[in-house]
N, C-alpha and C positions, 0 to 999 in steps of 0.2 A: 468721538463726535466729528472730528476732522472738518470743522467749519460748517457742518450742517445745522439747520435749525431744528428745535424740538419743542414740544408743548409741555407745560407743567404737568407733573404727575406725582402721585404719592407712593411711597414705599415704606411700609412699617410706620414709624413715627415721623418720617421725614417727607417734606414736599420739595421736589427738585424743580427749580424755577429757572428758566432761561433769562439771562441778564437783559436781552433785547426785548423781552415781553413779560415784565414782572407782573405778578398778581398780588392783590392785597387781601387782607382779612383771612389769610390761610391760618388754619388752626395747628398745623403740624410744625415741626422744627424745620426752618427753611434752609435750603442749600442752593445758593445762586451760582449758576455756571455760565461762563461766557461760551461763545461758539467756537473759539479757537482752541485747539488742543488735541491731546492724545486720547487713547481709549479711556472711557470712564464717564459716560453721561448718566449712568445709573440704570440703564435699560437692560444691560447684559445680565444673564441669570446669575453669574458669579457675584456681580456687584449687588444685585437685589438680595441674594442670600446673605451677604455680609451686612447690608443695611438692616435686614430683619433680625440678625443675631446680635448686632452691636448693642442694642438697648437691653439685652438680657444679661449682659456681663455685669457682675456686681462691682461696686466700689470704683466706678469710673470717675467720680468727682475728684478733681485734683490730681488725676493720675498722669504718669509720664508715658507717652505713647510713641511708638515707631510705626510709620506707614511705609513699608518697603514696596517699591514699584508703585509710587503714588499716582502716576498718571495725572489726571486733572485735579487731583487732591480731594476727590469726593469723600473718601473714607476718612481722611485726616480732618476735613471740615465736619463730618458727622460726629467724629469722636469729640471734637471741640464743642460742638453743639450740645453734646451729652454731659459736658462739664469737665472734660480732661483739662488738666492744668497746663501741660506743655506737650506739643506734638512735633515730632520731626518727620517731615515728608521727604522721602529719599527716592530719587529716580535717576537712572543712568542716562536717559534721553534728555538732551538739553531743551528740546521743544516741549517735552512734558513738564520739565521744571519751570519753564516760563509760563506755561498754561496754569500750573498749580499755583504759582506765585500770584498771578492775576486773579484767579478765583478766590484765593485766600483774602486778597485785598477787597474784592467785590463783597465778601461776606463780613468784612470788618474784623478779621481774626488774625491780623499780622502780629499782634502782641502774643498770641498763643501758639501759632504754627510757624515753624522755621522750615523753609524749603531748601533742600540741598540737592545739587546735581552731582552724582557720583555713586560709589558703591559702599558697602559696609566697611571696607578697609579704610575709607576716608573719614569715618566717624571717630570721634573721641570714644574711648571705652566708656560705655554707659550701660546702665541696667534699666530696663523698661518694665512697667507694670502690665503693659499690653503691647503685643506685636501684631500688626496687621500685614498680611502678605497675600494679596490677590495677584499671583504671578504663575509662571509655568511650573508644572510638577517637577521637572528635572532640577530646577533651581531650588525648589523647596526641599528636595532630597539632598542636593549638594551643600546647601547652607544650613541644614538642620542643626548641626552641632553649634554653629555660631548663633543661630536664632534662639535656640533653647538656652544657651549660655547667657545671652543678653536679656533674657526674661527672668525677672526676680522669682524666687521661690514663692509659690502661691499665686503667681501671675498667670496671664492668659495669652494664648496665641490664636488668632483667627486666620486660618489659611484657606485659600480658595484658588480657583483656576485649575482644579485637578480633574482631568478626564476620568470618566467612570472606571476605565480599565486600570487606572493607577491608584485608586483610592485605598486599596488594601496595603500597597507598598508604603504609602504616605503614613497611614495610621500606625503600621508596624514600626516604621523608622522613628517616629516621634515617641511611640510607646517605649522603645528601647532606651530613649533618653529621659524617661521619667514623666512623660505626659500622658494624660488620659483624656478621652473624648467626653466632653460635657454636653455637647449638642451638635447637631449636623443638619444640613440641607442637602438632599440628593436630588439634583435637577435632571433635566432631560439629557444633558451632555456632560455636566460637571458636578463635582461634589465640593462641599464646603464644610469645614470642621472647626468647631470651637474647642480648643485644647486647654487643659489646665495643667500647669506645672506643679507637681506635688513637692 
């Protein structure tokens, strides 16, 4: 977003609402976003794909979720809106962490979402029911072992930010670690995969 204004719009079950210009009587699950912050207003095709696939994941109610590379926190907030019990929103960028924390507060979800500035190494060893990672393909490759290890057996990984030329490598990398593709969105420039850890 980088400080620019945007208008309310709907993606899947969600309505993305600018904090400066809230709407009322919307029927979808609201996600309120301030104008300050990093990548992640919901308009990018990778974020759209994640927001479309998130509601299709079974057993999100009460789940433990990691949002890696959380940016503005849009996916963390979406997971909480869908009933996740606890969400860790993790980003290396201090500005993104500040933006995420502010958006979490705007949505009244501070009791459910913990914002962390840092990397995976800084997290206590945890197992998650769902890992969200809308990040660069090379990071998805490099962190694959860790991300799969942090996902409980039977859990899900929603990975995005994958240029089309890299999608085969990503699928094969995670398949070798025991994950299978449950669903996908192939966009104009990027691919998104919902993976199930068997």
